[in-house]
C-alpha positions as CSV (number, residue, x, y, z in Angstrom):
1,M,-23.3,19.3,-25.6
2,L,-24.1,22.4,-23.8
3,R,-20.4,21.9,-21.8
4,W,-19.1,22.2,-25.3
5,A,-20.8,25.3,-26.2
6,I,-20.0,26.9,-23.1
7,T,-16.2,25.9,-23.4
8,F,-15.8,27.3,-26.9
9,F,-17.6,30.2,-25.8
10,V,-15.1,30.9,-22.7
11,V,-12.1,30.2,-25.5
12,A,-13.7,32.9,-27.9
13,L,-13.8,35.6,-24.9
14,I,-10.3,34.7,-24.0
15,A,-9.1,34.8,-27.7
16,A,-10.9,38.1,-27.9
17,V,-9.3,39.6,-25.1
18,L,-6.0,38.7,-26.1
19,G,-6.3,39.9,-29.7
20,F,-6.8,36.8,-31.8
21,G,-9.7,38.0,-33.8
22,G,-9.7,34.8,-36.3
23,I,-9.6,32.3,-33.3
24,A,-12.3,34.3,-31.3
25,G,-14.7,34.1,-34.3
26,A,-14.1,30.5,-35.1
27,A,-14.6,29.6,-31.6
28,A,-17.8,31.9,-31.3
29,G,-19.1,30.4,-34.4
30,I,-18.4,26.8,-33.3
31,A,-20.1,27.5,-29.7
32,K,-23.3,29.0,-31.8
33,I,-23.8,25.8,-33.5
34,L,-23.3,23.6,-30.7
35,F,-25.8,25.8,-28.6
36,V,-28.5,25.4,-31.6
37,V,-27.8,21.9,-31.8
38,F,-28.4,21.6,-28.0
39,L,-31.5,23.6,-27.9
40,I,-33.1,21.4,-30.8
41,L,-32.2,18.2,-29.1
42,F,-33.5,19.3,-26.0
43,V,-36.8,20.3,-27.2
44,V,-37.1,17.0,-29.2
45,S,-36.5,15.2,-25.8
46,L,-38.9,17.1,-24.1
47,I,-41.5,16.4,-26.7
48,F,-40.5,12.8,-27.0
49,G,-40.0,12.2,-23.8
50,R,-43.1,13.0,-22.2
51,R,-45.2,10.4,-24.6
52,A,-46.4,7.4,-22.5
53,V,-45.7,4.0,-24.0
54,V,-48.9,2.2,-24.0
C-alpha cells in the first residue's frame, strides 16, 4: 500500500510540473489517503503482531 501512495505522489509531482492542476490535486489527495491507511494498518499490525498466543 505504501508503494501505491508513493506512485500517486510521483504522479502528482509530474502532473504539477506539467501544469495539470486538477490531476495533480486528485493524485495528491489519493496519495494522502493511502498513506494514512498504510500508517493505520502498520500501527495495528505492530500492536497485534507482538501479542503472544497462549
